[in-house]
N, C-alpha and C positions, 0 to 999 in steps of 0.2 A: 672528576679528579683534577681537571685543569683549574677549576675554581679553588680546590683545596690548596694546590701548590701556589696559586696566585695569592690567595688570602694569607697563606703562611709567609710567603715572600714579603707581602705588604706589612704583616705583623712585625717581622724581624727588622724591616727597614725602619718602622716606627719605633720599635723597641730600642734600636741603635745600640747594639751590644758594645761596640767600641767606646762609645761615650760612657756607657755604664761601667766599663772597665776602668774608666778614669774617675777615681773617687777624689773628691776635693775636701780640703779642710775648710771649716767655716770661714776662716780668715783669708785663705789663699785660693781663689778660683783658678782652675787650670784652663788655659786657652784651648779652644777646639783644634788649633793647628798643631798641637804636639804630635810627635811621632809615636808610633806604637811602642817603641822602647821607652819613650818619655812617659807614656801612659802607664806602662807596667812599673816603671820606677816610682811614679806617684802612688800607685796602689801598694807597692812594696813599702814605701815610706809610711803610708798610713798604717799598714799592718805592724811595722816595726814600732811606730809611735804608740800604737795600742798596746803592744807587749811591754814597752817601757812604762806606760801609765799603769799597767797591771802591777809591775814590780814596785813602782812608787806607791801605789795604793796599799800593797802588802806591808811595805815599810811603815807607812803612815798609820796603818791599823795596829801594827805592833807597838808603835810609839804611844798610841792612844791607850792600849791595854796597860802599858807600863805606867803611864800617867794616872790611870785609874787606880792602879795598885798603890802608887805613891800617895794619892789622895786618900785612900782608905787607911793607910798607915799614919798619915800626918793630921788627920781630921778627927776631932772628938766624936765619940759614939753617938751622942744625941743629934749632931748635925748629919752624920752618916745615915742614921735611920730616916731622917727627913728627906735627904737627897737620894737615897737608895732607889726608890721607885722611879724617880726621874732618870737616874743613870741607867737603870735596867731598860726603861723604855727607849732611851737613846741607843743603847747597845743593841736592842732587838731591831730597831729601825736601821741602824748601820749594818747589822748582819743581813737583814732583808735586802737592803740596797746593794750590798756587796754581792749577794747571791744572784740578784737580778742582773747586775752589771756583768758578772762573770758568765752568766748564761747567754746574755746578748752578745758579748764579745766572742764567746765560743761559736755561736751561730754565725756571726760575721766572718770569723776566720774559716769556718767550714765552707761557707759560700765563696769566700775569697779564694780558697785553694782550688775550688772547682771552676770558678769564673775566670781566673787569671789566664789560664791556658786554653780556654774554650775558643775554638775558631768561630768567626762570624759566619753564619750559614747563608747570608744574603747572596753571595756570589754563587754558591752551589745551588741555591733555590732558583736564582735567575737562570742559570744554565739548565736546570731541570725544566723550567718553564719554557725555554727555547726549544729544548728537545721535545717537550710535550706538544708544542705548537707544530713542530716539524712532523711529529707522528700523526697529529690530526690532519695535517696537509697531505701526508702520504695516504691516510685513510680516505680522504676526499678524492685523491687521485685514483685510488683503487676503485672506488665507486664509479667515478667518471670513466675509467678504463673499462670496467664491466659493462657500463651502459653503451660505450662506443663499440665494444665487441658485439653486443646484442644488436645494435644498429647495423653494424657491418654484416652480421649473419643475416639480418633481414634483407639488406641490400643484395647480398650474394644469392639469397633465395629468390628475390625478385628478378635479379639478373638471369638466374638459371631459367626462371619461368619465361622471361622475355626472350631468351635465347631459344628455348623450346618453341615458343610461339613463332619466333623468326624462322626456325627450321620448318615448322608446320606450314607457315605461309610460303616459304620457299618451295616446299614440297608441292603445295597446291598450285603454285605458279608454274612449276615444272609440269604438273599434270595438265593444267590448262594449256600450256604451250604444246603439249603432245597431242591433245585432242584434235586440233586442226590438222596435224600431220597424219594422223591415223585415218583421216577421211580421204 
C-alpha cells in the first residue's frame, strides 16, 4: 500500500496538475510563476476565445452559404454544372471539418469544466504518505513492544527461578547450620 501511495504521489507530482491548468496560446506562453488566479484566468480566457471562434466560424459559414447561393444565381448553367462537383466536395469537407472541430471543442470544454476546479492531490497524497509512514512505524513499535514484553516475561520467569533457587540455597544453608547445633 505504501508503494501505491508513493507511486500515486510521484505520478501527480510529475503530472503537475497546476501547470496543466495553465493552458497557453501558441503565441503567448504563460510564465510558471503565475498565481493560481492568474492560471485560472488564462484558462478562462482560452475557453472564452474558443467560444468566440465558434461564433466567428458560424458567421463565416453562413457567409459562405450565402456566397454559394449568389454564385449559383449569377453563373451560367454550363459553368455551374462543371463547378458543382467541386463545390459539393468543398462543402462536404467544410462540413466534416466543422463537425470535427465542434466535437474537439466540446471535448475540450468538458475537460476544462472538470479540470479548472480540480484540487491538486499532491499535498493530500504527501500527507497520506506521512501518515502511512507513521502507521508503519507504530506497527514496528508494536512488534518491538511485543518482543520486549516476551523478553521481560522470560526475565521475570528466570528471576523467579533464581529467587526460588536462592531460597532453596538459603534453606539448605540454614539446614547445614543447624546440623552442628543438633549434635
